[in-house]
C-alpha positions as CSV (number, residue, x, y, z in Angstrom):
1,M,-1.1,2.8,18.4
2,S,-1.1,4.1,14.9
3,E,1.6,3.6,12.4
4,T,4.1,6.4,11.7
5,P,4.5,7.5,8.1
6,D,8.0,6.1,7.9
7,R,6.9,2.7,9.3
8,A,4.0,2.6,6.8
9,L,6.5,3.3,4.0
10,V,8.9,0.5,5.2
11,K,6.0,-1.9,5.4
12,R,4.9,-1.0,1.8
13,L,8.4,-1.4,0.6
14,R,8.7,-4.8,2.1
15,E,5.5,-5.9,0.4
16,V,6.7,-4.7,-2.9
17,L,10.1,-6.3,-2.5
18,R,8.5,-9.6,-1.5
19,N,6.4,-9.5,-4.7
20,R,3.3,-9.5,-2.6
21,R,2.0,-6.5,-4.5
22,P,2.0,-5.8,-8.2
23,V,3.8,-2.5,-8.8
24,T,3.8,0.0,-11.7
25,E,6.7,2.0,-12.9
26,T,5.1,5.1,-11.5
27,E,4.6,3.6,-8.1
28,L,8.3,2.3,-8.1
29,R,9.4,5.9,-8.8
30,N,7.3,7.3,-6.1
31,L,8.4,4.7,-3.6
32,M,12.1,5.4,-4.5
33,E,11.5,9.2,-4.0
34,Q,9.8,8.6,-0.7
35,T,12.5,6.3,0.5
36,D,15.2,8.7,-0.6
37,G,13.4,11.4,1.3
38,L,13.3,9.1,4.4
39,V,17.1,8.4,4.1
40,R,17.8,12.1,3.8
41,T,15.5,13.0,6.8
42,L,17.0,10.3,9.0
43,G,20.5,11.3,8.0
44,A,19.7,15.0,8.8
45,H,18.3,14.0,12.2
46,I,21.4,12.0,13.1
47,D,23.7,14.9,11.9
48,G,21.7,17.3,14.0
49,S,22.0,15.1,17.1
50,E,25.7,14.6,16.5
51,R,26.2,18.4,16.3
52,R,24.3,18.7,19.5
53,L,26.5,16.2,21.2
54,T,29.6,18.1,20.1
55,E,28.1,21.3,21.6
56,L,27.2,19.5,24.8
57,A,30.7,18.0,25.0
58,D,32.2,21.5,24.7
59,E,29.9,22.9,27.4
60,P,31.4,22.3,30.9
61,D,28.1,22.5,32.6
62,S,26.1,20.4,30.2
63,S,23.7,17.8,31.6
64,L,24.4,14.1,31.4
65,T,20.7,13.7,30.9
66,E,20.8,15.8,27.7
67,I,23.9,13.9,26.5
68,A,22.2,10.6,27.2
69,S,19.0,11.7,25.4
70,E,21.0,12.7,22.3
71,L,23.0,9.5,22.3
72,Q,19.8,7.5,22.7
73,R,18.3,9.4,19.7
74,V,21.2,8.7,17.5
75,E,21.3,5.0,18.5
76,S,17.6,4.6,17.7
77,L,17.9,6.4,14.3
78,R,21.0,4.6,13.0
79,P,19.3,1.2,12.5
80,K,16.3,2.9,10.8
81,L,18.7,4.7,8.5
82,E,20.5,1.5,7.6
83,E,17.3,-0.3,6.9
84,A,16.0,2.6,4.7
85,R,19.3,2.6,2.7
86,T,19.1,-1.2,2.3
87,L,15.4,-1.1,1.2
88,L,16.2,1.7,-1.3
89,A,19.1,-0.3,-2.8
90,D,16.9,-3.4,-3.1
91,L,14.1,-1.2,-4.6
92,E,16.5,0.2,-7.2
93,T,17.5,-3.4,-8.1
94,R,13.9,-4.5,-8.4
95,A,13.1,-1.5,-10.7
96,R,16.1,-2.4,-12.9
97,E,14.9,-6.0,-13.1
98,L,11.3,-4.9,-14.0
99,R,12.5,-2.5,-16.6
100,T,14.8,-5.1,-18.2
101,S,12.0,-7.6,-18.2
102,W,9.7,-5.0,-19.9
103,L,12.3,-4.2,-22.5
104,L,12.9,-7.9,-23.3
105,H,9.2,-8.4,-23.7
106,Q,9.0,-5.5,-26.0
107,A,11.9,-6.7,-28.1
108,R,10.5,-10.2,-28.3
109,S,7.1,-9.0,-29.4
110,R,8.5,-7.2,-32.4
């Protein structure tokens, strides 16, 4: 089974955060943008499913199968969203650390 783009991104983020891969400022920015996009996408999917659940709850003849399917979707997306948010925060911290290190190096070399 092939890896989905979001799983590949999460794998790359973990490698960068574990210092297993050297990373440039440009790559950090790109990773932060991609992760921010993932957070927004997952959030939008959850919001859409929650709206659909509200609609289904208001329909007297709605199918329990549809409701269960939307609930399952929301429950499967929430952990992915939390993980993406955590990785983004960790990546932002790592970027600040690298920038600080670079600035200190520049100041010392003068």
